[in-house]
C-alpha positions as a Markdown table, in Angstrom:
| # | Residue | x | y | z |
|---|---|---|---|---|
| 1 | Unk | -9.6 | -35.2 | -23.8 |
| 2 | Unk | -7.4 | -37.7 | -25.8 |
| 3 | Unk | -9.4 | -40.0 | -28.0 |
| 4 | Unk | -8.9 | -43.7 | -27.9 |
| 5 | Unk | -8.5 | -45.2 | -31.4 |
| 6 | Unk | -7.4 | -41.8 | -32.9 |
| 7 | Unk | -3.8 | -41.1 | -33.7 |
| 8 | Unk | -2.4 | -37.8 | -34.9 |
| 9 | Unk | 0.2 | -37.3 | -37.6 |
| 10 | Unk | 2.3 | -34.2 | -38.1 |
| 11 | Unk | 3.8 | -34.0 | -41.6 |
| 12 | Unk | 7.4 | -32.7 | -41.4 |
| 13 | Unk | 9.0 | -34.6 | -44.3 |
| 14 | Unk | 9.2 | -31.7 | -46.9 |
| 15 | Unk | 12.3 | -30.2 | -48.3 |
| 16 | Unk | 11.4 | -26.6 | -47.3 |
| 17 | Unk | 12.2 | -25.3 | -50.8 |
| 18 | Unk | 10.4 | -22.0 | -50.2 |
| 19 | Unk | 12.0 | -21.6 | -46.7 |
| 20 | Unk | 15.6 | -21.6 | -48.1 |
| 21 | Unk | 15.8 | -25.4 | -47.8 |
| 22 | Unk | 15.3 | -25.2 | -44.0 |
| 23 | Unk | 13.6 | -28.1 | -42.2 |
| 24 | Unk | 10.3 | -26.3 | -41.9 |
| 25 | Unk | 9.1 | -28.0 | -38.7 |
| 26 | Unk | 12.1 | -26.8 | -36.9 |
| 27 | Unk | 11.9 | -23.1 | -37.9 |
| 28 | Unk | 11.2 | -21.0 | -34.9 |
| 29 | Unk | 7.9 | -19.1 | -34.4 |
| 30 | Unk | 7.8 | -17.0 | -31.2 |
| 31 | Unk | 10.8 | -18.9 | -29.9 |
| 32 | Unk | 9.4 | -22.4 | -30.4 |
| 33 | Unk | 9.8 | -24.7 | -33.5 |
| 34 | Unk | 6.7 | -24.9 | -35.7 |
| 35 | Unk | 6.3 | -28.5 | -34.9 |
| 36 | Unk | 5.9 | -27.6 | -31.2 |
| 37 | Unk | 3.0 | -25.3 | -32.0 |
| 38 | Unk | 1.3 | -27.9 | -34.0 |
| 39 | Unk | 1.9 | -30.6 | -31.4 |
| 40 | Unk | 0.5 | -28.3 | -28.7 |
| 41 | Unk | -2.8 | -28.0 | -30.7 |
| 42 | Unk | -3.1 | -31.6 | -31.9 |
| 43 | Unk | -1.9 | -33.7 | -29.0 |
| 44 | Unk | -4.9 | -33.0 | -26.7 |
| 45 | Unk | -7.3 | -34.1 | -29.5 |
| 46 | Unk | -5.7 | -37.5 | -30.2 |
| 47 | Unk | -4.5 | -40.6 | -28.2 |
| 48 | Unk | -0.9 | -40.3 | -29.5 |
| 49 | Unk | 1.2 | -38.3 | -31.9 |
| 50 | Unk | 3.3 | -39.6 | -34.9 |
| 51 | Unk | 5.7 | -37.3 | -36.7 |
| 52 | Unk | 6.7 | -38.0 | -40.4 |
| 53 | Unk | 10.2 | -36.6 | -40.8 |
| 54 | Unk | 13.0 | -37.4 | -43.3 |
| 55 | Unk | 15.8 | -35.6 | -41.4 |
| 56 | Unk | 16.6 | -34.4 | -37.8 |
| 57 | Unk | 14.6 | -37.3 | -36.4 |
| 58 | Unk | 16.2 | -36.8 | -33.0 |
| 59 | Unk | 14.9 | -33.3 | -32.8 |
| 60 | Unk | 11.4 | -34.4 | -33.6 |
| 61 | Unk | 11.4 | -37.3 | -31.2 |
| 62 | Unk | 10.3 | -35.3 | -28.1 |
| 63 | Unk | 7.0 | -34.6 | -29.9 |
| 64 | Unk | 5.9 | -38.1 | -30.8 |
| 65 | Unk | 6.8 | -41.4 | -32.5 |
| 66 | Unk | 9.0 | -40.5 | -35.5 |
| 67 | Unk | 8.5 | -42.3 | -38.8 |
| 68 | Unk | 10.4 | -41.8 | -42.1 |
| 69 | Unk | 8.3 | -41.5 | -45.2 |
| 70 | Unk | 9.1 | -43.3 | -48.4 |
| 71 | Unk | 9.9 | -46.9 | -49.2 |
| 72 | Unk | 12.3 | -48.5 | -51.6 |
| 73 | Unk | 9.5 | -48.8 | -54.2 |
| 74 | Unk | 8.0 | -45.3 | -53.6 |
| 75 | Unk | 11.0 | -43.0 | -53.1 |
| 76 | Unk | 11.3 | -40.1 | -50.6 |
| 77 | Unk | 10.6 | -36.4 | -50.6 |
| 78 | Unk | 7.7 | -37.0 | -53.0 |
| 79 | Unk | 4.9 | -35.2 | -51.2 |
| 80 | Unk | 2.6 | -35.5 | -48.2 |
| 81 | Unk | 1.0 | -38.8 | -49.3 |
| 82 | Unk | 4.2 | -40.7 | -48.6 |
| 83 | Unk | 4.3 | -39.4 | -45.1 |
| 84 | Unk | 0.6 | -40.2 | -44.7 |
| 85 | Unk | 1.3 | -43.8 | -45.8 |
| 86 | Unk | 4.0 | -44.1 | -43.2 |
| 87 | Unk | 1.7 | -42.6 | -40.6 |
| 88 | Unk | -1.1 | -45.0 | -41.4 |
| 89 | Unk | 1.3 | -48.0 | -41.1 |
| 90 | Unk | 2.4 | -46.7 | -37.7 |
| 91 | Unk | -1.2 | -46.2 | -36.6 |
| 92 | Unk | -2.5 | -49.6 | -37.7 |
| 93 | Unk | -3.9 | -50.3 | -34.2 |
| 94 | Unk | -6.0 | -47.2 | -34.3 |
| 95 | Unk | -9.2 | -46.5 | -36.2 |
| 96 | Unk | -8.5 | -43.0 | -37.4 |
| 97 | Unk | -5.4 | -40.9 | -38.3 |
| 98 | Unk | -5.8 | -37.1 | -38.1 |
| 99 | Unk | -3.2 | -35.4 | -40.3 |
| 100 | Unk | -1.8 | -31.9 | -40.1 |
| 101 | Unk | 1.3 | -30.3 | -41.7 |
| 102 | Unk | 4.0 | -28.9 | -39.5 |
| 103 | Unk | 3.5 | -25.4 | -41.0 |
| 104 | Unk | 0.0 | -24.8 | -39.6 |
| 105 | Unk | 0.7 | -23.5 | -36.1 |
| 106 | Unk | -2.8 | -22.2 | -35.3 |
| 107 | Unk | -4.9 | -25.3 | -36.0 |
| 108 | Unk | -8.5 | -25.5 | -34.6 |
| 109 | Unk | -8.6 | -27.1 | -31.1 |
| 110 | Unk | -11.6 | -29.2 | -32.4 |
| 111 | Unk | -9.9 | -30.2 | -35.7 |
| 112 | Unk | -10.0 | -34.0 | -35.0 |
| 113 | Unk | -13.6 | -34.1 | -33.8 |
| 114 | Unk | -15.0 | -32.1 | -36.7 |
| 115 | Unk | -13.0 | -34.0 | -39.4 |
| 116 | Unk | -14.0 | -37.4 | -38.0 |
| 117 | Unk | -17.6 | -36.2 | -37.4 |
| 118 | Unk | -17.9 | -35.1 | -41.1 |
| 119 | Unk | -16.6 | -38.4 | -42.3 |
| 120 | Unk | -18.7 | -40.4 | -39.9 |
| 121 | Unk | -21.9 | -38.5 | -40.8 |
| 122 | Unk | -21.3 | -39.1 | -44.5 |
| 123 | Unk | -20.3 | -42.8 | -43.8 |
| 124 | Unk | -17.0 | -42.3 | -45.7 |
| 125 | Unk | -13.4 | -43.1 | -44.6 |
| 126 | Unk | -11.9 | -39.6 | -45.1 |
| 127 | Unk | -12.7 | -35.9 | -44.6 |
| 128 | Unk | -10.5 | -32.9 | -45.3 |
| 129 | Unk | -10.7 | -29.3 | -44.1 |
| 130 | Unk | -12.3 | -26.4 | -46.1 |
| 131 | Unk | -12.5 | -22.8 | -44.8 |
| 132 | Unk | -14.2 | -20.0 | -46.7 |
| 133 | Unk | -14.0 | -21.9 | -49.9 |
| 134 | Unk | -10.3 | -22.7 | -49.6 |
| 135 | Unk | -9.4 | -26.4 | -49.4 |
| 136 | Unk | -6.7 | -27.5 | -46.9 |
| 137 | Unk | -6.1 | -30.9 | -48.3 |
| 138 | Unk | -3.3 | -31.8 | -45.9 |
| 139 | Unk | -5.6 | -31.4 | -42.9 |
| 140 | Unk | -7.6 | -34.5 | -42.9 |
| 141 | Unk | -9.0 | -37.5 | -41.0 |
| 142 | Unk | -8.4 | -40.9 | -42.6 |
| 143 | Unk | -9.5 | -44.3 | -41.6 |
| 144 | Unk | -6.4 | -46.4 | -41.1 |
| 145 | Unk | -8.0 | -49.2 | -43.2 |
| 146 | Unk | -7.3 | -47.0 | -46.2 |
| 147 | Unk | -3.6 | -47.8 | -46.2 |
| 148 | Unk | -3.8 | -50.5 | -49.0 |
| 149 | Unk | -5.9 | -48.1 | -51.1 |
| 150 | Unk | -3.3 | -45.4 | -50.7 |
| 151 | Unk | -0.3 | -47.7 | -51.3 |
| 152 | Unk | -2.0 | -48.9 | -54.6 |
| 153 | Unk | -2.5 | -45.2 | -55.6 |
| 154 | Unk | 1.2 | -44.4 | -54.9 |
| 155 | Unk | 2.5 | -47.5 | -56.6 |
| 156 | Unk | 0.4 | -46.3 | -59.7 |
| 157 | Unk | 2.6 | -43.3 | -59.8 |
| 158 | Unk | 0.2 | -40.6 | -58.6 |
| 159 | Unk | 1.1 | -38.1 | -55.9 |
| 160 | Unk | -1.8 | -35.6 | -56.0 |
| 161 | Unk | -3.5 | -35.4 | -52.6 |
| 162 | Unk | -6.9 | -34.1 | -53.8 |
| 163 | Unk | -7.2 | -36.8 | -56.5 |
| 164 | Unk | -6.5 | -39.6 | -53.9 |
| 165 | Unk | -9.0 | -38.0 | -51.5 |
| 166 | Unk | -11.7 | -38.0 | -54.3 |
| 167 | Unk | -11.0 | -41.6 | -55.2 |
| 168 | Unk | -11.2 | -42.6 | -51.5 |
| 169 | Unk | -14.7 | -40.9 | -51.3 |
| 170 | Unk | -13.5 | -38.0 | -49.1 |
| 171 | Unk | -15.9 | -35.3 | -48.1 |
| 172 | Unk | -15.4 | -31.7 | -46.9 |
| 173 | Unk | -15.4 | -30.6 | -43.2 |
| 174 | Unk | -16.3 | -26.9 | -43.0 |
| 175 | Unk | -14.3 | -24.6 | -40.9 |
| 176 | Unk | -15.7 | -21.3 | -42.2 |
| 177 | Unk | -15.7 | -20.0 | -38.6 |
| 178 | Unk | -12.0 | -20.4 | -38.3 |
| 179 | Unk | -10.2 | -19.5 | -41.5 |
| 180 | Unk | -7.1 | -18.1 | -39.8 |
| 181 | Unk | -6.6 | -21.5 | -38.1 |
| 182 | Unk | -5.2 | -22.8 | -41.4 |
| 183 | Unk | -2.6 | -20.1 | -41.9 |
| 184 | Unk | 0.4 | -21.7 | -43.6 |
| 185 | Unk | 4.0 | -20.8 | -42.9 |
| 186 | Unk | 5.8 | -21.6 | -46.2 |
| 187 | Unk | 8.1 | -18.6 | -46.7 |
| 188 | Unk | 10.0 | -16.1 | -44.6 |
| 189 | Unk | 7.3 | -13.5 | -45.3 |
| 190 | Unk | 4.6 | -15.9 | -44.1 |
| 191 | Unk | 6.7 | -16.6 | -41.0 |
| 192 | Unk | 6.8 | -12.8 | -40.2 |
| 193 | Unk | 3.0 | -12.6 | -40.7 |
| 194 | Unk | 2.5 | -15.5 | -38.3 |
| 195 | Unk | 4.7 | -13.8 | -35.7 |
| 196 | Unk | 2.5 | -10.7 | -36.0 |
| 197 | Unk | -0.7 | -12.8 | -35.8 |
| 198 | Unk | 0.6 | -14.8 | -32.8 |
| 199 | Unk | 1.4 | -11.6 | -30.9 |
| 200 | Unk | -2.1 | -10.1 | -31.3 |
C-alpha cells in the first residue's frame, strides 16, 4: 500500500570503483539491473520513487523521477549525502524520504514502515537500519524538513553519513530478523554471491 507523504529515494550516483567503474545500478542480477530489484522492493512502500543518478539518466528514468546529485558549491561524486540532498529537494512536498542504495536488491518489504516507526517513536527526524549489530547507514528514513540541516553540514565540508545522522538526532531501527535483506553488491564476487542467494 503506497504511503501518502512518503517518497522513496534510490541512490545510484556512485562511481562503481569496486565494480570496475561500472554504473552499479545497471549491473545485471538474474537478468535485471540492480536498480530494478531495489525499485520492486521499495516502490510498494512509498508514494513515489526518486532516483539519484549522475550518468545514464535515461536508463534510470523508467524507475522514477531522476535527479542528479551535486551542486556548483558542493561538487559531484562525493558520497551518498549529495544524492540524499538532491532527493530531499525533490521530495519537498512529502513528509518523509526513505533512502536505499541501488546495490541492496533484497531490501525488507516493510523497510519504510519500520524506519519511520522508529523515528516517530523516538520523536526524531531520522532513523537508520541496523541488523545483527551491523549499521546500514545508507538505508534510512529522513524528514524532508532536514534539508537545510544537511546542506549546512555539506557546505561545512563534511561527507560522513554516520556523523550527520548523529548530529540530526538519528536513531537505530532494528532489523535483526532480516540481516540478509541488507546484502550489498559492491564487487563482482558479491554479485556472484547475490546470484546464488537469489536462486535459493
